[in-house]
N, CA, C, O and the ligand as a Tripos MOL2 file, in Angstrom:
@<TRIPOS>MOLECULE
protein
  305   303    77     0     0
PROTEIN
NO_CHARGES

@<TRIPOS>ATOM
      1 N          -1.1340   -5.5450    3.6250 N.3       1 MET1
      2 CA         -1.7810   -5.9940    2.3890 C.3       1 MET1
      3 C          -3.1120   -6.6590    2.7120 C.2       1 MET1
      4 O          -3.2240   -7.4290    3.6660 O.2       1 MET1
      5 N          -4.1040   -6.3490    1.9090 N.am      2 MET2
      6 CA         -5.4490   -6.9060    2.1060 C.3       2 MET2
      7 C          -5.8260   -7.7260    0.8710 C.2       2 MET2
      8 O          -5.7350   -7.2550   -0.2620 O.2       2 MET2
      9 N          -6.2510   -8.9600    1.1230 N.am      3 ILE3
     10 CA         -6.7020   -9.8170    0.0310 C.3       3 ILE3
     11 C          -8.2290   -9.7580   -0.0350 C.2       3 ILE3
     12 O          -8.9070   -9.8810    0.9850 O.2       3 ILE3
     13 N          -8.7450   -9.5740   -1.2050 N.am      4 CYS4
     14 CA        -10.1950   -9.4830   -1.3810 C.3       4 CYS4
     15 C         -10.8560  -10.8090   -1.0110 C.2       4 CYS4
     16 O         -10.5110  -11.8520   -1.5650 O.2       4 CYS4
     17 N         -11.8070  -10.7690   -0.0720 N.am      5 PRO5
     18 CA        -12.4730  -12.0170    0.3360 C.3       5 PRO5
     19 C         -13.4400  -12.5590   -0.7220 C.2       5 PRO5
     20 O         -13.9290  -13.6820   -0.6020 O.2       5 PRO5
     21 N         -13.7020  -11.7810   -1.7250 N.am      6 PHE6
     22 CA        -14.6380  -12.2160   -2.7680 C.3       6 PHE6
     23 C         -13.9310  -12.8970   -3.9310 C.2       6 PHE6
     24 O         -14.3740  -13.9450   -4.4000 O.2       6 PHE6
     25 N         -12.8140  -12.2970   -4.4080 N.am      7 CYS7
     26 CA        -12.1320  -12.8670   -5.5790 C.3       7 CYS7
     27 C         -10.7070  -13.3230   -5.2910 C.2       7 CYS7
     28 O         -10.0880  -13.9620   -6.1430 O.2       7 CYS7
     29 N         -10.1630  -13.0070   -4.0950 N.am      8 GLY8
     30 CA         -8.8370  -13.4810   -3.7220 C.3       8 GLY8
     31 C          -7.6800  -12.6740   -4.2610 C.2       8 GLY8
     32 O          -6.5250  -13.0440   -4.0500 O.2       8 GLY8
     33 N          -7.9540  -11.5790   -4.9520 N.am      9 LYS9
     34 CA         -6.8720  -10.7350   -5.4600 C.3       9 LYS9
     35 C          -6.4840   -9.6760   -4.4280 C.2       9 LYS9
     36 O          -7.2150   -9.4240   -3.4700 O.2       9 LYS9
     37 N          -5.3020   -9.0530   -4.6470 N.am     10 GLU10
     38 CA         -4.8380   -8.0240   -3.7360 C.3      10 GLU10
     39 C          -5.6730   -6.7550   -3.9150 C.2      10 GLU10
     40 O          -5.9690   -6.3410   -5.0360 O.2      10 GLU10
     41 N          -6.0470   -6.1460   -2.7840 N.am     11 MET11
     42 CA         -6.8390   -4.9130   -2.8440 C.3      11 MET11
     43 C          -5.9180   -3.6960   -2.7790 C.2      11 MET11
     44 O          -4.7890   -3.7940   -2.2980 O.2      11 MET11
     45 N          -6.3920   -2.5680   -3.2550 N.am     12 GLN12
     46 CA         -5.6260   -1.3250   -3.2230 C.3      12 GLN12
     47 C          -6.0200   -0.5250   -1.9940 C.2      12 GLN12
     48 O          -7.2030   -0.2950   -1.7420 O.2      12 GLN12
     49 N          -4.9910   -0.0920   -1.2080 N.am     13 LYS13
     50 CA         -5.2620    0.7190   -0.0320 C.3      13 LYS13
     51 C          -5.4220    2.1770   -0.4610 C.2      13 LYS13
     52 O          -4.6510    2.6670   -1.2860 O.2      13 LYS13
     53 N          -6.3930    2.8550    0.0810 N.am     14 GLY14
     54 CA         -6.5810    4.2450   -0.2970 C.3      14 GLY14
     55 C          -7.4570    4.9950    0.6860 C.2      14 GLY14
     56 O          -7.7940    4.4960    1.7590 O.2      14 GLY14
     57 N          -7.8160    6.2000    0.2940 N.am     15 ILE15
     58 CA         -8.6140    7.0710    1.1610 C.3      15 ILE15
     59 C          -9.9270    7.4230    0.4750 C.2      15 ILE15
     60 O          -9.9540    7.9530   -0.6360 O.2      15 ILE15
     61 N         -10.9990    7.1130    1.1650 N.am     16 LEU16
     62 CA        -12.3370    7.4910    0.7280 C.3      16 LEU16
     63 C         -12.6330    8.8620    1.3430 C.2      16 LEU16
     64 O         -12.4690    9.0450    2.5490 O.2      16 LEU16
     65 N         -13.0570    9.8030    0.5440 N.am     17 SER17
     66 CA        -13.2610   11.1480    1.0860 C.3      17 SER17
     67 C         -14.4190   11.8650    0.4200 C.2      17 SER17
     68 O         -14.8390   11.5190   -0.6840 O.2      17 SER17
     69 N         -14.9250   12.8710    1.1160 N.am     18 GLY18
     70 CA        -15.9820   13.7020    0.5660 C.3      18 GLY18
     71 C         -16.0090   15.0100    1.3300 C.2      18 GLY18
     72 O         -15.6190   15.0590    2.4970 O.2      18 GLY18
     73 N         -16.4650   16.0630    0.6860 N.am     19 ASP19
     74 CA        -16.5170   17.3610    1.3720 C.3      19 ASP19
     75 C         -17.9220   17.9650    1.3660 C.2      19 ASP19
     76 O         -18.1020   19.1270    1.7300 O.2      19 ASP19
     77 N         -18.9030   17.1870    0.9590 N.am     20 GLY20
     78 CA        -20.2730   17.6710    0.9840 C.3      20 GLY20
     79 C         -20.6900   18.4410   -0.2500 C.2      20 GLY20
     80 O         -21.8700   18.7560   -0.3990 O.2      20 GLY20
     81 N         -19.7570   18.7560   -1.1470 N.am     21 ARG21
     82 CA        -20.1000   19.5190   -2.3480 C.3      21 ARG21
     83 C         -19.9170   18.7180   -3.6200 C.2      21 ARG21
     84 O         -20.7680   18.7550   -4.5090 O.2      21 ARG21
     85 N         -18.7990   17.9860   -3.7140 N.am     22 SER22
     86 CA        -18.4580   17.3740   -4.9940 C.3      22 SER22
     87 C         -18.5450   15.8510   -4.9780 C.2      22 SER22
     88 O         -17.8190   15.1770   -5.7080 O.2      22 SER22
     89 N         -19.4300   15.3100   -4.1490 N.am     23 GLY23
     90 CA        -19.5890   13.8610   -4.1310 C.3      23 GLY23
     91 C         -18.5040   13.1680   -3.3360 C.2      23 GLY23
     92 O         -17.7780   13.8000   -2.5690 O.2      23 GLY23
     93 N         -18.4000   11.8690   -3.5250 N.am     24 VAL24
     94 CA        -17.4670   11.0450   -2.7640 C.3      24 VAL24
     95 C         -16.3870   10.5140   -3.6990 C.2      24 VAL24
     96 O         -16.6870   10.0140   -4.7830 O.2      24 VAL24
     97 N         -15.1180   10.6260   -3.2730 N.am     25 SER25
     98 CA        -13.9990   10.1770   -4.0900 C.3      25 SER25
     99 C         -13.1640    9.1610   -3.3340 C.2      25 SER25
    100 O         -13.2170    9.0720   -2.1070 O.2      25 SER25
    101 N         -12.3880    8.3920   -4.0980 N.am     26 TRP26
    102 CA        -11.4320    7.4500   -3.5110 C.3      26 TRP26
    103 C         -10.1380    7.5710   -4.2740 C.2      26 TRP26
    104 O         -10.1330    7.6120   -5.5040 O.2      26 TRP26
    105 N          -9.0090    7.6310   -3.5270 N.am     27 LYS27
    106 CA         -7.7030    7.7280   -4.1720 C.3      27 LYS27
    107 C          -6.7580    6.7410   -3.5340 C.2      27 LYS27
    108 O          -6.6960    6.6400   -2.3080 O.2      27 LYS27
    109 N          -6.0120    6.0030   -4.3570 N.am     28 GLN28
    110 CA         -5.0490    5.0340   -3.8500 C.3      28 GLN28
    111 C          -3.9120    5.7470   -3.1380 C.2      28 GLN28
    112 O          -3.4600    6.8010   -3.5850 O.2      28 GLN28
    113 N          -3.4440    5.1760   -2.0250 N.am     29 GLY29
    114 CA         -2.3130    5.7470   -1.2910 C.3      29 GLY29
    115 C          -2.7400    6.3410    0.0320 C.2      29 GLY29
    116 O          -3.7630    5.9530    0.5960 O.2      29 GLY29
    117 N          -1.9550    7.2860    0.5270 N.am     30 GLU30
    118 CA         -2.1700    7.8460    1.8620 C.3      30 GLU30
    119 C          -2.8760    9.1920    1.8560 C.2      30 GLU30
    120 O          -3.2030    9.7200    2.9190 O.2      30 GLU30
    121 N          -3.1170    9.7600    0.6720 N.am     31 ARG31
    122 CA         -3.7470   11.0770    0.5960 C.3      31 ARG31
    123 C          -5.1320   10.9650   -0.0160 C.2      31 ARG31
    124 O          -5.3870   10.1220   -0.8760 O.2      31 ARG31
    125 N          -6.0240   11.8380    0.4520 N.am     32 LYS32
    126 CA         -7.3530   11.8570   -0.1470 C.3      32 LYS32
    127 C          -7.2940   12.5200   -1.5180 C.2      32 LYS32
    128 O          -6.3160   13.1930   -1.8460 O.2      32 LYS32
    129 N          -8.3360   12.3310   -2.3140 N.am     33 ALA33
    130 CA         -8.4020   12.9520   -3.6290 C.3      33 ALA33
    131 C          -8.3790   14.4680   -3.4900 C.2      33 ALA33
    132 O          -9.0410   15.0260   -2.6150 O.2      33 ALA33
    133 N          -7.6250   15.1250   -4.3430 N.am     34 GLY34
    134 CA         -7.4970   16.5740   -4.2700 C.3      34 GLY34
    135 C          -8.3480   17.2760   -5.3100 C.2      34 GLY34
    136 O          -9.1480   16.6590   -6.0130 O.2      34 GLY34
    137 N          -8.1530   18.5790   -5.3860 N.am     35 LEU35
    138 CA         -8.9250   19.3990   -6.3240 C.3      35 LEU35
    139 C          -8.7180   18.9460   -7.7670 C.2      35 LEU35
    140 O          -9.6690   18.8900   -8.5460 O.2      35 LEU35
    141 N          -7.4710   18.6240   -8.1210 N.am     36 LEU36
    142 CA         -7.1640   18.2010   -9.4930 C.3      36 LEU36
    143 C          -7.9230   16.9240   -9.8540 C.2      36 LEU36
    144 O          -8.4430   16.7980  -10.9620 O.2      36 LEU36
    145 N          -7.9830   15.9850   -8.9180 N.am     37 ASP37
    146 CA         -8.7200   14.7400   -9.1700 C.3      37 ASP37
    147 C         -10.1880   15.0370   -9.4440 C.2      37 ASP37
    148 O         -10.8150   14.4120  -10.2990 O.2      37 ASP37
    149 N         -10.7260   16.0090   -8.6960 N.am     38 ARG38
    150 CA        -12.1400   16.3340   -8.8690 C.3      38 ARG38
    151 C         -12.3790   17.0390  -10.2060 C.2      38 ARG38
    152 O         -13.4050   16.8320  -10.8540 O.2      38 ARG38
    153 N         -11.4110   17.8800  -10.6090 N.am     39 ILE39
    154 CA        -11.5490   18.6010  -11.8810 C.3      39 ILE39
    155 C         -11.5660   17.6140  -13.0520 C.2      39 ILE39
    156 O         -12.3950   17.7270  -13.9540 O.2      39 ILE39
    157 N         -10.6460   16.6490  -13.0300 N.am     40 VAL40
    158 CA        -10.5990   15.6920  -14.1360 C.3      40 VAL40
    159 C         -11.6370   14.5730  -13.9650 C.2      40 VAL40
    160 O         -11.8000   13.7270  -14.8440 O.2      40 VAL40
    161 N         -12.3300   14.5830  -12.8280 N.am     41 GLY41
    162 CA        -13.4020   13.6120  -12.6180 C.3      41 GLY41
    163 C         -12.9080   12.2250  -12.2830 C.2      41 GLY41
    164 O         -13.6270   11.2500  -12.4990 O.2      41 GLY41
    165 N         -11.6810   12.1070  -11.7530 N.am     42 GLU42
    166 CA        -11.1270   10.8010  -11.4350 C.3      42 GLU42
    167 C         -11.4570   10.4040  -10.0100 C.2      42 GLU42
    168 O         -11.4740   11.2500   -9.1160 O.2      42 GLU42
    169 N         -11.7190    9.1200   -9.7890 N.am     43 GLY43
    170 CA        -11.8860    8.6090   -8.4480 C.3      43 GLY43
    171 C         -13.2530    8.7780   -7.8370 C.2      43 GLY43
    172 O         -13.4060    8.6070   -6.6270 O.2      43 GLY43
    173 N         -14.2580    9.1100   -8.6320 N.am     44 LYS44
    174 CA        -15.6160    9.2710   -8.0980 C.3      44 LYS44
    175 C         -16.1820    7.9240   -7.6700 C.2      44 LYS44
    176 O         -16.0590    6.9380   -8.3970 O.2      44 LYS44
    177 N         -16.7960    7.8760   -6.5040 N.am     45 VAL45
    178 CA        -17.4220    6.6570   -6.0050 C.3      45 VAL45
    179 C         -18.8920    6.6910   -6.3950 C.2      45 VAL45
    180 O         -19.6790    7.4580   -5.8410 O.2      45 VAL45
    181 N         -19.2480    5.8530   -7.3520 N.am     46 THR46
    182 CA        -20.5910    5.9340   -7.9170 C.3      46 THR46
    183 C         -21.6750    5.4290   -6.9660 C.2      46 THR46
    184 O         -22.8510    5.7440   -7.1470 O.2      46 THR46
    185 N         -21.2860    4.6440   -5.9470 N.am     47 ALA47
    186 CA        -22.2870    4.1190   -5.0180 C.3      47 ALA47
    187 C         -22.7770    5.1720   -4.0380 C.2      47 ALA47
    188 O         -23.8110    4.9880   -3.3980 O.2      47 ALA47
    189 N         -22.0410    6.2800   -3.9140 N.am     48 ALA48
    190 CA        -22.4070    7.3030   -2.9320 C.3      48 ALA48
    191 C         -23.6380    8.0750   -3.3990 C.2      48 ALA48
    192 O         -23.6870    8.5710   -4.5250 O.2      48 ALA48
    193 N         -24.6150    8.1650   -2.5270 N.am     49 LYS49
    194 CA        -25.8490    8.8710   -2.8630 C.3      49 LYS49
    195 C         -26.0610   10.0500   -1.9110 C.2      49 LYS49
    196 O         -25.6890    9.9940   -0.7390 O.2      49 LYS49
    197 N         -26.6550   11.0960   -2.4300 N.am     50 GLY50
    198 CA        -26.9890   12.2360   -1.5910 C.3      50 GLY50
    199 C         -25.7760   13.0580   -1.2080 C.2      50 GLY50
    200 O         -24.6590   12.7730   -1.6390 O.2      50 GLY50
    201 N         -25.9990   14.0670   -0.4050 N.am     51 SER51
    202 CA        -24.8850   14.9120    0.0200 C.3      51 SER51
    203 C         -24.4520   14.5090    1.4160 C.2      51 SER51
    204 O         -25.2650   14.1260    2.2570 O.2      51 SER51
    205 N         -23.1490   14.6060    1.6410 N.am     52 LEU52
    206 CA        -22.5740   14.1920    2.9070 C.3      52 LEU52
    207 C         -21.7090   15.3170    3.4330 C.2      52 LEU52
    208 O         -21.2460   16.1600    2.6650 O.2      52 LEU52
    209 N         -21.4890   15.3370    4.7310 N.am     53 VAL53
    210 CA        -20.5530   16.3040    5.2940 C.3      53 VAL53
    211 C         -19.1370   15.7940    5.0610 C.2      53 VAL53
    212 O         -18.9500   14.6490    4.6500 O.2      53 VAL53
    213 N         -18.1440   16.6320    5.3200 N.am     54 ALA54
    214 CA        -16.7510   16.2780    5.0620 C.3      54 ALA54
    215 C         -16.3280   15.0510    5.8700 C.2      54 ALA54
    216 O         -16.6440   14.9370    7.0550 O.2      54 ALA54
    217 N         -15.6120   14.1400    5.2180 N.am     55 PHE55
    218 CA        -15.1250   12.9460    5.9070 C.3      55 PHE55
    219 C         -13.9740   12.3230    5.1240 C.2      55 PHE55
    220 O         -13.8340   12.5640    3.9250 O.2      55 PHE55
    221 N         -13.1570   11.5290    5.7920 N.am     56 THR56
    222 CA        -12.1810   10.6700    5.1280 C.3      56 THR56
    223 C         -12.2250    9.3190    5.8310 C.2      56 THR56
    224 O         -12.3840    9.2580    7.0500 O.2      56 THR56
    225 N         -12.0860    8.2390    5.0730 N.am     57 ILE57
    226 CA        -12.0680    6.8900    5.6220 C.3      57 ILE57
    227 C         -10.9650    6.1090    4.9210 C.2      57 ILE57
    228 O         -10.9220    6.0580    3.6910 O.2      57 ILE57
    229 N         -10.0560    5.4890    5.7160 N.am     58 GLU58
    230 CA         -9.0440    4.6300    5.1120 C.3      58 GLU58
    231 C          -9.7460    3.3500    4.6700 C.2      58 GLU58
    232 O         -10.4000    2.6900    5.4780 O.2      58 GLU58
    233 N          -9.6150    2.9970    3.3990 N.am     59 SER59
    234 CA        -10.3410    1.8320    2.9150 C.3      59 SER59
    235 C          -9.5670    1.0950    1.8370 C.2      59 SER59
    236 O          -8.6130    1.6220    1.2650 O.2      59 SER59
    237 N          -9.9900   -0.1290    1.5690 N.am     60 TYR60
    238 CA         -9.3830   -0.9680    0.5380 C.3      60 TYR60
    239 C         -10.3890   -1.1730   -0.5810 C.2      60 TYR60
    240 O         -11.5700   -1.4260   -0.3420 O.2      60 TYR60
    241 N          -9.8910   -1.0580   -1.8160 N.am     61 PHE61
    242 CA        -10.7580   -1.1820   -2.9840 C.3      61 PHE61
    243 C         -10.2850   -2.3450   -3.8420 C.2      61 PHE61
    244 O          -9.0900   -2.4810   -4.1050 O.2      61 PHE61
    245 N         -11.2270   -3.1920   -4.2830 N.am     62 CYS62
    246 CA        -10.9130   -4.2700   -5.2180 C.3      62 CYS62
    247 C         -11.3810   -3.8510   -6.5980 C.2      62 CYS62
    248 O         -12.5860   -3.7680   -6.8340 O.2      62 CYS62
    249 N         -10.4550   -3.5810   -7.5250 N.am     63 PRO63
    250 CA        -10.8670   -3.1900   -8.8800 C.3      63 PRO63
    251 C         -11.4940   -4.3510   -9.6370 C.2      63 PRO63
    252 O         -12.2410   -4.1400  -10.5920 O.2      63 PRO63
    253 N         -11.1920   -5.5800   -9.2150 N.am     64 GLY64
    254 CA        -11.7290   -6.7600   -9.8960 C.3      64 GLY64
    255 C         -13.2210   -6.8920   -9.7140 C.2      64 GLY64
    256 O         -13.9530   -7.0070  -10.6970 O.2      64 GLY64
    257 N         -13.6930   -6.8780   -8.4690 N.am     65 CYS65
    258 CA        -15.1340   -7.0270   -8.2520 C.3      65 CYS65
    259 C         -15.7840   -5.7570   -7.7380 C.2      65 CYS65
    260 O         -16.9380   -5.7800   -7.3100 O.2      65 CYS65
    261 N         -15.0460   -4.6340   -7.7750 N.am     66 ARG66
    262 CA        -15.6110   -3.3110   -7.4690 C.3      66 ARG66
    263 C         -16.2420   -3.2540   -6.0820 C.2      66 ARG66
    264 O         -17.3540   -2.7580   -5.9070 O.2      66 ARG66
    265 N         -15.5010   -3.7770   -5.0940 N.am     67 LYS67
    266 CA        -15.9860   -3.6970   -3.7250 C.3      67 LYS67
    267 C         -14.9790   -2.9320   -2.8780 C.2      67 LYS67
    268 O         -13.7970   -2.8510   -3.2120 O.2      67 LYS67
    269 N         -15.4690   -2.3740   -1.7760 N.am     68 MET68
    270 CA        -14.6460   -1.6230   -0.8700 C.3      68 MET68
    271 C         -14.8100   -2.1750    0.5440 C.2      68 MET68
    272 O         -15.9020   -2.5820    0.9420 O.2      68 MET68
    273 N         -13.7080   -2.1820    1.2980 N.am     69 ILE69
    274 CA        -13.7530   -2.6690    2.6820 C.3      69 ILE69
    275 C         -13.0790   -1.6440    3.5760 C.2      69 ILE69
    276 O         -12.0070   -1.1390    3.2430 O.2      69 ILE69
    277 N         -13.6980   -1.3320    4.7120 N.am     70 PHE70
    278 CA        -13.0140   -0.5010    5.7040 C.3      70 PHE70
    279 C         -13.4020   -0.9390    7.0960 C.2      70 PHE70
    280 O         -14.4840   -1.4810    7.3220 O.2      70 PHE70
    281 N         -12.4700   -0.6850    8.0540 N.am     71 ASP71
    282 CA        -12.7220   -1.0180    9.4530 C.3      71 ASP71
    283 C         -13.5740    0.0690   10.0730 C.2      71 ASP71
    284 O         -13.3740    1.2550    9.8130 O.2      71 ASP71
    285 N         -14.5160   -0.3390   10.8880 N.am     72 THR72
    286 CA        -15.3020    0.6470   11.6110 C.3      72 THR72
    287 C         -15.8940    0.0230   12.8550 C.2      72 THR72
    288 O         -15.8360   -1.1920   13.0490 O.2      72 THR72
    289 N         -16.4520    0.8530   13.6770 N.am     73 ASP73
    290 CA        -17.2010    0.4020   14.8440 C.3      73 ASP73
    291 C         -18.4850    1.2090   14.8270 C.2      73 ASP73
    292 O         -18.5710    2.2090   14.1140 O.2      73 ASP73
    293 N         -19.4580    0.8110   15.5740 N.am     74 ILE74
    294 CA        -20.7090    1.5370   15.6550 C.3      74 ILE74
    295 C         -20.8590    2.0640   17.0780 C.2      74 ILE74
    296 O         -20.8920    1.2850   18.0300 O.2      74 ILE74
    297 N         -20.9490    3.3660   17.2230 N.am     75 THR75
    298 CA        -21.0780    3.9270   18.5640 C.3      75 THR75
    299 C         -22.5150    3.7040   19.0760 C.2      75 THR75
    300 O         -23.4750    3.6600   18.3070 O.2      75 THR75
    301 N         -22.6140    3.5650   20.4110 N.am     76 LYS76
    302 CA        -23.9250    3.3130   20.9910 C.3      76 LYS76
    303 C         -24.3480    4.5000   21.8390 C.2      76 LYS76
    304 O         -25.4330    4.4870   22.4210 O.2      76 LYS76
    305 ZN        -12.3320   -8.7870   -5.4860 Zn       77 ZN77
@<TRIPOS>BOND
     1     1     2 1
     2     2     3 1
     3     3     4 2
     4     3     5 am
     5     5     6 1
     6     6     7 1
     7     7     8 2
     8     7     9 am
     9     9    10 1
    10    10    11 1
    11    11    12 2
    12    11    13 am
    13    13    14 1
    14    14    15 1
    15    15    16 2
    16    15    17 am
    17    17    18 1
    18    18    19 1
    19    19    20 2
    20    19    21 am
    21    21    22 1
    22    22    23 1
    23    23    24 2
    24    23    25 am
    25    25    26 1
    26    26    27 1
    27    27    28 2
    28    27    29 am
    29    29    30 1
    30    30    31 1
    31    31    32 2
    32    31    33 am
    33    33    34 1
    34    34    35 1
    35    35    36 2
    36    35    37 am
    37    37    38 1
    38    38    39 1
    39    39    40 2
    40    39    41 am
    41    41    42 1
    42    42    43 1
    43    43    44 2
    44    43    45 am
    45    45    46 1
    46    46    47 1
    47    47    48 2
    48    47    49 am
    49    49    50 1
    50    50    51 1
    51    51    52 2
    52    51    53 am
    53    53    54 1
    54    54    55 1
    55    55    56 2
    56    55    57 am
    57    57    58 1
    58    58    59 1
    59    59    60 2
    60    59    61 am
    61    61    62 1
    62    62    63 1
    63    63    64 2
    64    63    65 am
    65    65    66 1
    66    66    67 1
    67    67    68 2
    68    67    69 am
    69    69    70 1
    70    70    71 1
    71    71    72 2
    72    71    73 am
    73    73    74 1
    74    74    75 1
    75    75    76 2
    76    75    77 am
    77    77    78 1
    78    78    79 1
    79    79    80 2
    80    79    81 am
    81    81    82 1
    82    82    83 1
    83    83    84 2
    84    83    85 am
    85    85    86 1
    86    86    87 1
    87    87    88 2
    88    87    89 am
    89    89    90 1
    90    90    91 1
    91    91    92 2
    92    91    93 am
    93    93    94 1
    94    94    95 1
    95    95    96 2
    96    95    97 am
    97    97    98 1
    98    98    99 1
    99    99   100 2
   100    99   101 am
   101   101   102 1
   102   102   103 1
   103   103   104 2
   104   103   105 am
   105   105   106 1
   106   106   107 1
   107   107   108 2
   108   107   109 am
   109   109   110 1
   110   110   111 1
   111   111   112 2
   112   111   113 am
   113   113   114 1
   114   114   115 1
   115   115   116 2
   116   115   117 am
   117   117   118 1
   118   118   119 1
   119   119   120 2
   120   119   121 am
   121   121   122 1
   122   122   123 1
   123   123   124 2
   124   123   125 am
   125   125   126 1
   126   126   127 1
   127   127   128 2
   128   127   129 am
   129   129   130 1
   130   130   131 1
   131   131   132 2
   132   131   133 am
   133   133   134 1
   134   134   135 1
   135   135   136 2
   136   135   137 am
   137   137   138 1
   138   138   139 1
   139   139   140 2
   140   139   141 am
   141   141   142 1
   142   142   143 1
   143   143   144 2
   144   143   145 am
   145   145   146 1
   146   146   147 1
   147   147   148 2
   148   147   149 am
   149   149   150 1
   150   150   151 1
   151   151   152 2
   152   151   153 am
   153   153   154 1
   154   154   155 1
   155   155   156 2
   156   155   157 am
   157   157   158 1
   158   158   159 1
   159   159   160 2
   160   159   161 am
   161   161   162 1
   162   162   163 1
   163   163   164 2
   164   163   165 am
   165   165   166 1
   166   166   167 1
   167   167   168 2
   168   167   169 am
   169   169   170 1
   170   170   171 1
   171   171   172 2
   172   171   173 am
   173   173   174 1
   174   174   175 1
   175   175   176 2
   176   175   177 am
   177   177   178 1
   178   178   179 1
   179   179   180 2
   180   179   181 am
   181   181   182 1
   182   182   183 1
   183   183   184 2
   184   183   185 am
   185   185   186 1
   186   186   187 1
   187   187   188 2
   188   187   189 am
   189   189   190 1
   190   190   191 1
   191   191   192 2
   192   191   193 am
   193   193   194 1
   194   194   195 1
   195   195   196 2
   196   195   197 am
   197   197   198 1
   198   198   199 1
   199   199   200 2
   200   199   201 am
   201   201   202 1
   202   202   203 1
   203   203   204 2
   204   203   205 am
   205   205   206 1
   206   206   207 1
   207   207   208 2
   208   207   209 am
   209   209   210 1
   210   210   211 1
   211   211   212 2
   212   211   213 am
   213   213   214 1
   214   214   215 1
   215   215   216 2
   216   215   217 am
   217   217   218 1
   218   218   219 1
   219   219   220 2
   220   219   221 am
   221   221   222 1
   222   222   223 1
   223   223   224 2
   224   223   225 am
   225   225   226 1
   226   226   227 1
   227   227   228 2
   228   227   229 am
   229   229   230 1
   230   230   231 1
   231   231   232 2
   232   231   233 am
   233   233   234 1
   234   234   235 1
   235   235   236 2
   236   235   237 am
   237   237   238 1
   238   238   239 1
   239   239   240 2
   240   239   241 am
   241   241   242 1
   242   242   243 1
   243   243   244 2
   244   243   245 am
   245   245   246 1
   246   246   247 1
   247   247   248 2
   248   247   249 am
   249   249   250 1
   250   250   251 1
   251   251   252 2
   252   251   253 am
   253   253   254 1
   254   254   255 1
   255   255   256 2
   256   255   257 am
   257   257   258 1
   258   258   259 1
   259   259   260 2
   260   259   261 am
   261   261   262 1
   262   262   263 1
   263   263   264 2
   264   263   265 am
   265   265   266 1
   266   266   267 1
   267   267   268 2
   268   267   269 am
   269   269   270 1
   270   270   271 1
   271   271   272 2
   272   271   273 am
   273   273   274 1
   274   274   275 1
   275   275   276 2
   276   275   277 am
   277   277   278 1
   278   278   279 1
   279   279   280 2
   280   279   281 am
   281   281   282 1
   282   282   283 1
   283   283   284 2
   284   283   285 am
   285   285   286 1
   286   286   287 1
   287   287   288 2
   288   287   289 am
   289   289   290 1
   290   290   291 1
   291   291   292 2
   292   291   293 am
   293   293   294 1
   294   294   295 1
   295   295   296 2
   296   295   297 am
   297   297   298 1
   298   298   299 1
   299   299   300 2
   300   299   301 am
   301   301   302 1
   302   302   303 1
   303   303   304 2
@<TRIPOS>SUBSTRUCTURE
     1 MET1         2 RESIDUE 1 A MET
     2 MET2         6 RESIDUE 1 A MET
     3 ILE3        10 RESIDUE 1 A ILE
     4 CYS4        14 RESIDUE 1 A CYS
     5 PRO5        18 RESIDUE 1 A PRO
     6 PHE6        22 RESIDUE 1 A PHE
     7 CYS7        26 RESIDUE 1 A CYS
     8 GLY8        30 RESIDUE 1 A GLY
     9 LYS9        34 RESIDUE 1 A LYS
    10 GLU10       38 RESIDUE 1 A GLU
    11 MET11       42 RESIDUE 1 A MET
    12 GLN12       46 RESIDUE 1 A GLN
    13 LYS13       50 RESIDUE 1 A LYS
    14 GLY14       54 RESIDUE 1 A GLY
    15 ILE15       58 RESIDUE 1 A ILE
    16 LEU16       62 RESIDUE 1 A LEU
    17 SER17       66 RESIDUE 1 A SER
    18 GLY18       70 RESIDUE 1 A GLY
    19 ASP19       74 RESIDUE 1 A ASP
    20 GLY20       78 RESIDUE 1 A GLY
    21 ARG21       82 RESIDUE 1 A ARG
    22 SER22       86 RESIDUE 1 A SER
    23 GLY23       90 RESIDUE 1 A GLY
    24 VAL24       94 RESIDUE 1 A VAL
    25 SER25       98 RESIDUE 1 A SER
    26 TRP26      102 RESIDUE 1 A TRP
    27 LYS27      106 RESIDUE 1 A LYS
    28 GLN28      110 RESIDUE 1 A GLN
    29 GLY29      114 RESIDUE 1 A GLY
    30 GLU30      118 RESIDUE 1 A GLU
    31 ARG31      122 RESIDUE 1 A ARG
    32 LYS32      126 RESIDUE 1 A LYS
    33 ALA33      130 RESIDUE 1 A ALA
    34 GLY34      134 RESIDUE 1 A GLY
    35 LEU35      138 RESIDUE 1 A LEU
    36 LEU36      142 RESIDUE 1 A LEU
    37 ASP37      146 RESIDUE 1 A ASP
    38 ARG38      150 RESIDUE 1 A ARG
    39 ILE39      154 RESIDUE 1 A ILE
    40 VAL40      158 RESIDUE 1 A VAL
    41 GLY41      162 RESIDUE 1 A GLY
    42 GLU42      166 RESIDUE 1 A GLU
    43 GLY43      170 RESIDUE 1 A GLY
    44 LYS44      174 RESIDUE 1 A LYS
    45 VAL45      178 RESIDUE 1 A VAL
    46 THR46      182 RESIDUE 1 A THR
    47 ALA47      186 RESIDUE 1 A ALA
    48 ALA48      190 RESIDUE 1 A ALA
    49 LYS49      194 RESIDUE 1 A LYS
    50 GLY50      198 RESIDUE 1 A GLY
    51 SER51      202 RESIDUE 1 A SER
    52 LEU52      206 RESIDUE 1 A LEU
    53 VAL53      210 RESIDUE 1 A VAL
    54 ALA54      214 RESIDUE 1 A ALA
    55 PHE55      218 RESIDUE 1 A PHE
    56 THR56      222 RESIDUE 1 A THR
    57 ILE57      226 RESIDUE 1 A ILE
    58 GLU58      230 RESIDUE 1 A GLU
    59 SER59      234 RESIDUE 1 A SER
    60 TYR60      238 RESIDUE 1 A TYR
    61 PHE61      242 RESIDUE 1 A PHE
    62 CYS62      246 RESIDUE 1 A CYS
    63 PRO63      250 RESIDUE 1 A PRO
    64 GLY64      254 RESIDUE 1 A GLY
    65 CYS65      258 RESIDUE 1 A CYS
    66 ARG66      262 RESIDUE 1 A ARG
    67 LYS67      266 RESIDUE 1 A LYS
    68 MET68      270 RESIDUE 1 A MET
    69 ILE69      274 RESIDUE 1 A ILE
    70 PHE70      278 RESIDUE 1 A PHE
    71 ASP71      282 RESIDUE 1 A ASP
    72 THR72      286 RESIDUE 1 A THR
    73 ASP73      290 RESIDUE 1 A ASP
    74 ILE74      294 RESIDUE 1 A ILE
    75 THR75      298 RESIDUE 1 A THR
    76 LYS76      302 RESIDUE 1 A LYS
    77 ZN77       305 GROUP 0 **** ****
């Protein structure tokens, strides 16, 4: 469980994903957003700009303050 460092509420664990064609989506749980989610337009991440190659990132979303957190490292 992840607590939002901004508002103190529980965050939702999910998968941030994109395939380079239909923008960036986020879906709660262990699976990335599927074709049906994209058809109904659910889970679009409005902060994503431009086109990206395919990716998935495990991340936490706070619906209260609309922030996302994920673990990463920066390769050198
Ligand atoms: Zn929050």
